[in-house]
N, C-alpha and C positions, 0 to 999 in steps of 0.2 A: 437481527438484534444481539446482543452481546450475552455469554453466560452470567452468572450471576460472577459479580462480585468475591475475590476468596477462595481461587482455588488453583490447582499445581503447573496447571500451561495458562497463559494469553490469552481472554474472551478476546472474540474479532471486535468489531466498534459498529454498532448501530445509525446507521444516517436515516433520515426525512428521502423517501421518493424524490430523484430528480424531476423539475419542473424544464418544462422543452425552451431551448432556447432555442433564437434562431438564428436565421448562418449570420457572421459575420460580417457589419457594411464590406466590404473593400473598392477602392475605388479604382475604374474599370482603371486597365495597364493598355499601351498600346501593343498590339502585338503584330511578328508579321506575319501569323497566319491565321486565320477567323476560332475565335475563342467557345466553346463549345458551351450550350446557355443553359441552366441549373432548373428542375423539376422543383417540384411543392411536396415533395414527397420525404414526412420527414421519417428519418432513419434511428437511430440507437446504438454505439458500440462503446466496450467497457475499454475504453484508456485510461493513460495517466499524466495527459496535462490539463492544471488545473484552469482551466477555462468558465468562468461562470458555472460555477456545480457546485452540488453538494457530495465531503466524504462519503465514500464508502466501502471500508475496509481495505482496504490494498489499492483503493484502485478509484478513478472517477469517470461515472457517466458524461456522455454525450451528445446531446440535440442535434440533429446536426440533416441541412439540406444532402439528397446526394441526389447524383448525374444521370438522366437515366439512358445517356449514349454518349463515354464519354467521349468526345474525338479523337481519333487521333492526328496527332499536331507531328504535318507534313514534311514538317523541320524536324522530324527527328531522325532523320535516317531511315524508318522504317524498325525500327528498335524494338524490340519485343516480340517482331511476327517470326515465324518461323522461317530460319532464312534458305531463301532461293538460291538449286542452282541455274545459274545462268551462263554464257557463253563472253568464255576471256572480250571483254573492252579492248579496244585499240588503248596505247598508249599515246600522248599527245609528245608524248617527247620524240625530235627529230623528225616531225611533220609539222609542213612548211604551213601556215597559219593560212587562210584564205580573206579574200579581202572583206566579204561577207563577215568572217572575224575580227579582221581589223578595224574594223568601224563599230564593233559593240560597245557600249558605254561601257565602263568599271565593273560598278553593275549587276549590267548584264554578264561580264565574263562572270562578276562571285558568285551570281544565280547559276550560271552555266556550271563552272566551277563543284557547287554546291551535290547540282541531280548531278551527277555521275558520280558525286562520293554518298550519294545519297544509295545506286545503285549498287557499288559496290558493296556498303555499310553490308543490303536486303542478303548481297552476293557471301556474306561474310567471311568480303576480302579486306579484313581491316587494316592493314598496314597503307592500300592502296586508299583506301576511305579518308585517311587521315594527311595522306598528300593532295587528294582534294580537295578535302573541308581548307586544308595552308595556304591555297589557291587562292580557295579563295576566299579569304581572309585576306588574302597578299593582296587583293584584286581592289576587294570593297571600299571606297568611298568613307573618309572621317565621318563625313556627314550623315549616317547613314547609321545609326552606332546599337538598333533597336537590330537592321538584318545582322549586322558584325557580332552584335552578343549570339544572333544565333549560328554562326559557323561556329564559334566557340565549342557554347554546347553540343549542337553536335560533332566536333573532334570528340572533345570530355566524354562522349557516350561513345567513340569508339575508342576510347584508351581505357574505358572502361568496361568492352569485352577482352582486352589484351590483359585485362587487369596490372594496368599502372596510374597506382590510386595517385601515386605527388601528381604526374600530368593531369588527372583528370581534375584536383583541388588546384592546379594553377589556370585549367583553361577555363572551368564553369565560376570559380575566382574571377575570369576576367570579361568570363559575362553577366554577372550579378550585376558588375563596374556600370559594362552601359545599358542596365536594364536590374534595376536597383530589387524591382518586384515580379523578379524571372524565379517564377515556382518550381520548370519544370528542371532551370539552373539550379538552383538554392535541394529539390529534392536528392540528387545526384551528387554533390558535393556534401548530402548528409548521409549518406551512404558510404563516400570513399572518407569522407572522420569518423563513422563507426567503425569502417577494418583495418583505420589504424589507429583505431584505443583514442582518439581525439572527442572524447565521448559530451564533456562538456558543449563542443565546439557543433559538433552530430547533429544534440539535441537543440539549441541555436536556431540552426538552421530548417529544421523538421520544425521546430515552432513555427516559424515563420510561414515554412510553405502551409501549417495547417489552420493556420487567422488566414492567409490570404485569397488560401480557396474554401475559404469561410465550411472548414470541416467536412467537405464533399468527397472527400478522398478517399476509399476503405486502404486501402494500401498502404499510403503514406498518414495513415492514423494505427496501425496496426504497430508500424518503423518507431512511432512514437513512441511507443507501451511499449516496445519491447527492446528500445534506449534508455527509456528511464528508470525498466525495473534490473538489466543492467547496471545503469549509470549509480543506483541505489543502492545498490547491490553491492558493485565495487570501495564504494564510497563508506558503507557500515564495514566489511570487512577491514576496513583500514582503522576504521575508528572505533568497533566496540569493546575491542582488547586494550586498546590505551585508553579509553575514557577513565574518571574514576570515577571509586565504587560507591554509592551513596544507597541508603538504604530509601524508600516509596515515603508516601505520606502516613501516618500514623494510624490513616483509616482503611487504609491498604492492608497495612501487616496486622491489622484484626482483623478484616474479612477473611485474608488468607487463613490463616488459626482459629476462625471459625467454619471451616469446611471441613474440620475436620470435626465427629462428633464428642471429641473428649476434649480438653487444653490439659496438656500432658504438661504444660510448663504451668500453669496456676496453680500454687500449690502451696503449704503453707509448712514455712522450715518445725520441722521438729525441737520440744522445748531445749531436749541436750544437746541439739546441734548451734544453736545461738550462740551466736560467739565466735565460731568456728569458722564459719561459712560466708561466702559473698553470695548466696544465694535468699538471704536475707534480705538483701539490696536490690538484686535482678527479680523477683520477687517483687519485692513495691511498687519498681515501674515500669513492668507489666501492668502491676493490674490499673496503673495511669494511662497507661497509655501510651508510656516515654520509653523509647527505642533506644535514644544516643544513647552508647556506652555501657551498652548489655553487655556486646560482644567481649570489649576490653576484660566485662567484669568477670566472663566467661573462662575468659583466656588467664582467671588472675584461681579460678577457681580450680578451673584442669590440672593446671600448671605445680598448682597446690597440694595437686592430691584430694582436693576437700570430698564430701559424702557426698558433695553433688555432682562431680565432678562426668556421672558421664547422660545425666540428666541438659549439664552445659553444653554440650557434647554435639548433644542432640541441637541445640537452642541456637548456638552457635552455629550450621551448619543451616541450619530451618532460616535463618537472617543472611548468613552470605549467599543462599539461592536465591530468598528477595533481593538482593545486592547484585545479583547478577554475574556472582563471584564464582564461576560453577566449577574451576580448579579446588577453589579450600570449599567449596561447601562439597565435592563429592571425595577430599581426601577424611573428612570427618564425618561425614555417612558412611566408610568404609570400616570405620573406629569403631562406630556402635555396631555396625555387620557383625563385625566377629567379636563381642562380645558373649559372653555367658550369657545361656541359659535359663538364669535366676528369672519370673514370671515376669518384676520390674522389666529387667532388658528387654522381653516379646515385643511389649507396646516401647520402645523405645527404636527394636531390629526393625518392626514390622512400621512404623515410623518412618524409619530411614530409607526403606524400602521400598515402600511408595515412592517417595519424596528425589528417590535416584533415578527410577524408572521413569518421573517424569520428567530427569532432567535429561535424558538419556533419549527419550523423545523428543526433545527441543533439540536434538543434536543432531535427529537422525536416523538415530540407533532406531530403530523398533523391535528389531529379532529380542536385547541386551533386555528393552523398556519391560515388555513381556513378561521375561526370563525373571524381574528383577517382583511382579507382582506373583509372579507362581509361586516364587521363593517365600515369601508371604503370604501367601494361601498359605506354605508347607508348614505356616506356623501357628496359624487360628485360622482358618477355612469363615470362623463365620462373625468376622474384624466387620464392620458395616464401613468403614475407612478404604477397604484396598476395595470392594466392589465398588463403594462410590465414584472413586480416581481413577478405577477403572476405567469403570463408561465413560466418569470425562471423556477419554485417550479413545476412548471408541468413537465416540462420539465425535473426537474432532477428526479422524484418519475416515471418515464416514464409514462407518460401521454400525450404523444408526439402531439398527435390529436388535443385535448385541449389547447397547450402549443403554439403549429402555432394559432390554434383562439386566441389567447390574443396576441400576436404577431402583427397578423394583424388588430385586433382593436385598436393595440397602435397606430399603422400605420395615419390608418385612424382617429385617433383622435389631433396627430402632425405628419405632416407627416415631418417635419424638425428634427424630433427629431432618431437618426442616429441609437443609439445602436441597437431597435427593431429591424429593419433593419436585422442587422447582427444574433442578435438572431434566424431571423426566418430564415437567410440561412443555419444556422446552424441545426436550429431544422429538415429547409426539407433534408438536408444533411442525418442525423441518420433516418429519415424515407426508403429515399432513403438505405439506408445501409441493414437497417431492409427487406426490401420489396424486395430488391438485384434489383432496378428498376433503370437503364443509363436514361430513360425519365425523373424518379423524381430528381436525381445526376441533369440532366441538368441543368431543374430547378433551385434547388439549388444555380449552378451554374451562374444563367441570375439576380436571386437576388443578390448576391456579386459583377457583375459584374453592374449590375446598382446605386447599392450605394457605387461603388468608379467613378462610373461618375456623378453622382450628388453631391455627397460630396469628389470630391478628396485631399482635405486636411485631408482628415482622413488617419492617419495611422492604424488605427482600423480594416478600414476597408482594409484593402491591404492585412495587416498581415493575420486577418482570410481567404480571398482567397487562399492566398500563401497557406496555411496548407490546406483550402480545397485541393487545385490541388495536393499539397501533398497524400495527400489519396489517391486519382483516379492515383497515379503513374507519374506525367506533371508535373514531378521534374524542369525542367529547366526551364516553365513560376510562374513555387511555388516559384524558387532563384526571379526572376525577383520580385512580387511581395514583395517577403521580402528587399528584399534590395532596395526599394522603400519609406516601410515601416519605413525602418531603416532612410536612408537619414531624411525622415520627422520628423520620432523621437527621434534623434539619441541618448537620454537620457532615453532611456524604455528597460530595458534588456532584456522582456522579449523574444519579436525579435530575440535581439541574439540568446536565446538557440534555439530558432525555426529554425535559421538559423544550428545554429550547429548539432538540429536534423538531421535539411537533406543532410547535408555533408556527412553526415555520412550513409548514406542511398544509397545518389548516389552516392557516391565516398569512401567511405571509410575514409574519411581526417579524423581520429583520432585528431593530431593537429594541424588542421585547427579548429577544432570543440572545444579541449579546449583553444584554445587563446581565441574563441569569448564568451563561456563560463564568460571566467577568467575577461574579456573586461565587460560582465554583473554584476560579484557581486562587480570591481572598479567602476562600476554606481551607482552601488544600494548595498549596501551589506546586508542588508536583505532581499535580494530575496530567500525565499529559494528554489522556484523552480530551480534556477541557481544551489546552494550546492549544491542539492538531485541527481540532472543529472549529476554536474562534477563528486559526489562521486562509481556516478556508473559507470562512466567512469573509473576511476579508480579501479572499485573491478574488470573489465574487460582486463584491460593493466598489473594486477595481484601485484596493490600494495594498501593492501588490509588496511595496518594501515594510511595513506591519507585519503584511503575513508572512513573511520569509524570515521575522528577529521572531517570532513566535512557534514554527517551525523549526526556529534554532534552537528553539526551549523546548521543542517536546522531545528533542531529539535527543538529547542529553541526560529529559527523565525515563524513556523506553527500558523495557526490561527486558527483548531478546533480541539479538543481531535479525529475525525475520523482523520484529517490528520497526526496528530503527531503519532497516533499508527500504520499510515503504514508505516513513516522516521524511527520509532521503529526497527517495523519488517525487513527493509533492512539492520539497524547499527546491529542488534543484525545479519544477516546473517551475514553480513560480519566476525564480530565479530567470529563466530564458524566459517564460510571459512578458516580466515586465521589461526589460531588455530591447525583443521584440517589436511590443507597441512602440515605445520612444523610437527606435530605431525607422523603422514605416509611417508613424503617427495613426495608430488605428484605437481607434475608440472601439472600446467594448461595446455590448450592451447591458444594461441592466440587465439584473434578474428580478421578477416581483418583489415588492417588498424592500427590495435595495434601495438605500436612501445614498 
């Protein structure tokens, strides 16, 4: 469950609990060795390849069947086993072949060379193993492609031990050309592509492996997850700084401003200043939730040394923050923090320190972040916004009790401030889940129940309470709360997405869920949460191309580099799955309720 919208650092995203996915049916492939049989034991592993899953905050859950006894491929030269110390083997060079050797078939000669290679491999003598596997390839008849693929794969294993990655790629590629569904060779090539920083090729290979194995190999699942995360991070690093900076939707901007107990920008211009300041126009735009061109107007007020230039500096910095233009935001925040200590400026400086500190947290500067909050406390220790936003940062860094203390302190300082009550309820909820405490969960319920009673016109309170009830599998009352929130704020897109996820969990109503999410997109075409969730559903329905388009839209809308990395991971996973399923003719099973 995410934190309520409108706070200084991005919220995690909620998805309905996953539904078990049966193993992917893969036609049996003839192997030179016996294949391991699969048991019916269902396990779940947190990874990042989206195959018939529901998106959960930075990754995906996969339900798959795990083999109880992964049989060792005898053709793999015993790789992975402890290296044995054996007596030196006699070289065949210089020895005259016996009559018996002369009468062996080419395949028998190939198998004999392979057997020698396996012994050398186990002994850690990889150069000699390579020589033997090469002889096996030379002897092997061309009408024995499966055996030939095994020899190439074994030679690749020996090259891998010597860290000869180009040779690994060459030999595994040859093995795959002879046996296209050779999972072991694909997995080895994936590792080599990963080491040589060919992440997309690595991802495609490991995705193929996971699909062909029916998600039965934990090590390959972990490798897929790691490649996805690394690839997503690399793509985000390259894309984030270069992308156009745009404001999020008006709904998001308003929610962010509402996360402070006082809106410093909603003021009326003094009579004596009318006609002399751009803030008249700015104030009208802010009241109408029309944020376009506000930055330009602020700049004109600042450059013209207008009477509201300090307020405009803070507003411009705030909007730069929401555009993820961190450098410009920090420059303006710095200027505000250096203002003199007039009563009006003190409020501006505290606001700037809170927001600059939150930006530092996004940049992994925890020390600098909390130092800014300490500076704000030194100006006014009883300012509720300091404690509220510091509580959120404690929460997001898993310092739950400290976060709870800050939310409770905020409520003491301003009993009419709704946001910290919502945060407190969610914080206690998370403590309850970690402690597996039904009593504490009831306490969280009570906090949100009280909030809806005290502030019955607050849609965020009804929405968050609905999400908490959904986490407790109280689906019918959860739906009632979400519908109440929608009736009160029909323009808020995120509540539609939460209701959609609840319908998926409760009734497997895919069509109803998609209709709700599309309504969210209609209301707010900048809602990355809606685009990403809809994309994930399209993956589940097998519509990979549409999913890729929707993930691409979400990439352009997310507000932090970390969020962008996660979305890139999901998009690249969809691309890999689309390519691999076509290449290998794999049809994925539909999730319940999918059409």
